[in-house]
Each structure stands twice: as C-alpha cells, then as structure tokens.
N, C-alpha and C positions, 0 to 999 in steps of 0.2 A: 861795817867792821864788826866782827864777832865780839860780844861782850864776854869778859872773863869773870865768872863767879861760880861759886861752888853750889852744888846741888845739896838741898837738905838730905841728911843721912838717910832718912826713910825712903825719900824719892830716889836716891842713888841706888839703894838696894832693889827697888822695884825696877828701875830702868835697866839695871844690870841684868836681871832676870828675862826681861822682855828681849833684850838685845842677844842674849845667849840662846834664845829659841829661833830656830830657822823656820820660816813659813813662806809658801809661795806668795808672789806679788798678788795685790787685790785684783789686779787685771787678769790673772790667771785663775781665778776662783769664782765660783757662782755667787750670786747675791745672797742666796740662802746660807751658804757656807760662811760668808763674811758676816752676815747677821748673827749666826750662831757663835762665831768666835767672839765678836764684840760683846754679845750678851754674856757669855760664860766669863770674860775678862772682867766685865763691869761688876758682875754679881760676886765674883771672888774677892773684890776689893772692899766690899761693904758689910756692914752689919744689918740686922733686921730693922733698925730704926726704933724710935721711941714710941710708946703707947699714946694714942689720942682717944678723944671721947667716942667717935664714931667714923666709919668709913663706908662709903656706898659707891658702887659702880653704876653708871648710866650709859645710855646712848642718847644723844641729842641730835636734832636734825642739822644737816649741813647742806651746802650746795651741791656737794658731790656724793651725797649719801650720808648715813648716820656716822656720828663722831663719838667714839668711846671716851668718856671722862670718868674720873675718880674723885669723889668729894670726901674731904676730911674736915671734921668738926672737932675743936678743942673741948677738953674736959671742963665741967663746971660752968660757972658764970650764970647769968640770968637768962633763962630760955625765952623771955619775951623781948629781950634787947637785941636788935639786929647787930650782927658782928661784921667786922671788915672782911674782905675777901681778896685772896691773891690768886691769880691764875698762872699757873706754871706750864711752860712749854719746855719739854725735856730735851737735852742734847741728843744729836742724832746723825749728824753729817747729812741730814734730809734723808737718810737711807736706814740706819740701824737704831737699836735701842727702842725703849717703849716706856709706858707709865711704871711697869714693874721695876725696871732699872733705876728709877728715880723716886720709888715709893719712900726710900729713907729720907730724902731730901723733903719732900712733901710733908712727912710727918714731923720732921724738925722744925719747919717753917710754921706749920700749924700750931704746934706747941709753943714754940719760942716767941711767935709774933701774936699769939692768941688770936688767931683768925681762921676763918673757912679758907682752905686751899682747894683749888679745882686744878687737878692734873689732867691735861689734854693729850690724847693719843692721836694726834694729827696724822694725816695720811703720808706715806713714805714714797720716795722715789726708788727706782725707775718706774714702777707701776703708776705712780701718781706724780707726774713732774711739775715743775713750776708752771703756774703759780697756786697749784692745788693746796699745799700745805699752808700757805699764807691765807687762802680762803677759809680753810678750817680754823685757823687761829683767830680770824676775824669773826667768824660765825660763833665761836665759843664766847668771845667777849660779848657779843650781841645777846647770846642766850643767857649768860650771867646777869647782865644788866636787866633783861626782861623778866627774869624769875627770881630776883632777890627775895621778894616776899615769901616765895615758896620755900627757898632754901635757908631763910633766916639771915640774909645778907643785907648790908646797908648799901644802897645804890650810889651814896655819896662817897663811899670809900672802897674804891676798886683799884687794885694794883696788877700789874702784869710783870712777868720776867721769865728768865729762862737762862740756860747755859749754852754755849757754843751755838749751833744751828737754832736752838731754842731761843737764844739771846737775840738772835737776828729776827726771829718771828715776833719777839716781843717788841723789839725796836720799831719794827715795820707796822705792828699793830698800833703802837702808841702814835706813830705819825699818821696812820689812817684815821684814828679817832680824832686827832687835831683837825685834819683836812675836812672830815666830814662832820664836824660839829658834835662829837661824842660818839659813844658813851664816854662820860667825863672820867679821867684817870688821875689818882693822886700820886702814883709813884710807878717807876719802872726799874727793875733789877736785872742788870745785864752782866752775866758771869762769863768771862772770856769769850765774848759775842763775836760771832761772824758779822762783820760790818761792811765788808767789801769782798769783791771776787778777784781782786789782783792777787797774783802768786809771785810778785817780784819784790815784795818789801823786805827791808833788811832782816827781819825776824824769821821769815821763810828761809832766807839764806842760812842764817845762824842756827837755827833750830829745826830745820826741816827733815833732819834725819838723826836718828839715835835717841829721841826724846819722846818715844812712844806715838803720838800723833805726828805724822810725817808729811812733807809736801807731796809725796805720792798719794797718800791717803786723800788729802784735800782735793787733788787733781781728779781722783776717781769719783769722790763724792760730787763734785761739781759736774762731772761728765754723766753721772747718773740723773743728776737734778734737772739740768737744763736741756730744753729741746734744741737750742742753737745758741751761738755765742752772742747774739744780739741781746738775749734776755739777761746776760750777766751785768748789763749796765743799768737795768731797771732798778728804781729805787726800792721796790719790793723784794729785790735780791741784795742789793747793796745800799742799806739805809744811809751810809755815810755820804753817799752822792746826792741826797736831797739838797736842794738850794738853800732852804731855810729851815733851822732847827729850833727857832724861837718858839715859845709857847708850849713846848712839850712838857710833860710832868717831871718832877724832880727825879733824879736818877742816882743809883749807885752802879758804878761800873768796877768790876774786878777782873784783874789779869794775872797771869802766871808768867814769871820772868823767862823761862825756858820753853816757850810756846810759839809756834809759827804764827799764832794769831796775836801776839803780844802788841805788835805795832798798830794794827787796825782797832784793837780795843783802846789803846791809849788815845789814838787819834780821834776816835769817836768822843771819848770823854773830853778831850780838849775842844772839840767843835761845840759840844753841848754847852761847856763853860762859856765859850766865846759868844754863843747866842743867848746867854743869860739864863740858861737853865740851871737851877741849883744842882750841882753834881758832886757827889763824893766818889773820889777815885782811890782804889786800893790795889797795890800790886804786891803779889806774894813772891818775894825773893827766894830763888832756889827751887821753885815749884814748877810743875808741868801741867799742861792741858789734862783735865780729868780728875783733879783733886776734889772737885766739889762733891762727888758721890763716894769717894774712897774713904769712908769713914772707918774702915776696919785696918787701913794700912797707913794712913796719913793723918797725924794729929791736926794739921792745919784745916782739915775739913770741918771740924766742929768749931774752930776759931772763926772761919769764914761764915759758917751758919749763924753763929752768935752776932757777928757784925751785920749780917742781913736782916736778922729778926729785930735788932736794935734800930736799924734804918726803917724797916716796915712799921714798927710800933710808933715811931716819930712820926711817919707819913700818915698814919692812921689816927694821930692825935692821942694815943694811949699814954705817951710819956710827957 
C-alpha cells in the first residue's frame, strides 16, 4: 500500500522540474548519452565542496587492470600520527557517475570525520559486468590495508561505505572481509544501498515512477550489469541474501522515504540488527534517492553528512 506523506518542499521543487522534462526511455538511448545526462544532473545539484588539506589522484593495481582512486587528507593534525581511513564507493547504478560526482561527499567526510578518504572509481557496466566492480572494490580495500604506512593511515581503523550501488559494493566488501579473515573493518556506511535485486518490493511499486530514480532505471541498470539472471541471486550482487550477517562491522544505514530502494535498505538494517551487528538506522522522511550529493539543492545533504561524520568519528574512537 502506498504511503501518503509530503515531500520536503526543496525536493518537491526538484521533482517537479524533472517530471516536467520529457526524455526518451533509457532503453532508447546509448550508454554514453545516459552517462552524460546523469553526470550533468548530478553536478547541477551540488556545490564544489569544502576545502581539505590535500587531494591526490592515483592508479592502483586491480585484477582487471588499473583502478583510479582519489585520496583526500584533512588539514592540520600531527603529521606523524596515523589517521583513520574511509573508503568510498560512489553511487552509479553500476553504469553511471564517477569520483568527480562524489568529490563533494568525499571532501565533507574527510573534513568532518577528520580522516583520510579514498574515493574509488571502480569499473562500470556494461563494458565491465558483474562481478568486476565488486572485484575492484575488494582490490581497493586490500590496497589501502597494505599501503597504510605509505599514505599515513591506521590499519586498525579502516571503514568502507557508499551510496546506492556503491552502498552495495561496501556491504559486499564488508561481508567478504569477514569471510576471508580481513582486512579488519571498524565501520560500514550504507546510504540508500542496493541490497537486493528484487524489483517487486512495495517501495518499488509506490515510488517507482515520478521520484527521479525510477523502477525502469533500476531495470535498465540491472540489465547492463548482469550477464544472466542467475547472477542476480549471488550474495555479491544481493548482500541481503547472505545466510549469516553476524560478525560484520558496526553500520549506519540511511534511507529516503520516497525511494524505490527504501524497503531493501530498511530490511538490511533490520537483518544487521537481528544478527547482533550494532546498527544505526536513519530514514529521511520526505526525501528521495540522490539527496546524498545534492548539497546545492537539498539542505538535508549537509545534515546527513554531519550524521555520517559523527558515526565515523565514533567508530574511529575520536569521540
């Protein structure tokens, strides 16, 4: 049953703008066109982000070739004291966006949590289908853990996180680290994460059209990402289907009320709690998928960033 609740006025204005714009179906456009449109929309919603101490781009080795990363260091502090590190997997639908579209988030978390941030530009479908993005995510965690001394990070204080498809990659990486005995993680930040590949949940029905991220978009993303339907049940694609979630690092899970992914985000938070994983769950009423980076249009973005930074500082033992 569709929930009746008002959109935040800032969100309503944005939704009305998007809904007033006629565009061909994703299925009728080239991947390059879709990527360009998503990039332009994302960048139009955000400001440049806060200043940090230093930013550096690098390529690191991965199983399918080099992986582009961007490192952020906070200002000040003791240069001889290792800093905690947060690895960010940006939202993408596994197909669109990049580390540039999430530069403002990485800057906010670097400054607010006083940690090194590593933004990972993992491979995208359809050129690089499942499980290649998950392999890149895992390789980036391994690289950070093995190179903490060189980048000034503390190997005992590593966290992972991301939004949407990036939230899925973070959850999958945390599960793999548990299964394989490390690298140890102290926290996972999951922002409206993809945790399942089902498209029949109530929130898909209620919010699958008219709220920017649509059910059609998710179907197109999945079609680009998977080689066949059998892969959709793999726990590296649908981390909520893992039999045992106990022993995972503490988590913060954020959802948006008017989001096709609302139900699966809430369900994953509930499963984590049931498995004994310390989990803080935040739902942003009246908001939609995509608020995390929309710092120039939605005030809730800064509020969510502040909540995430507080949780990261706690996990890092800074508070």
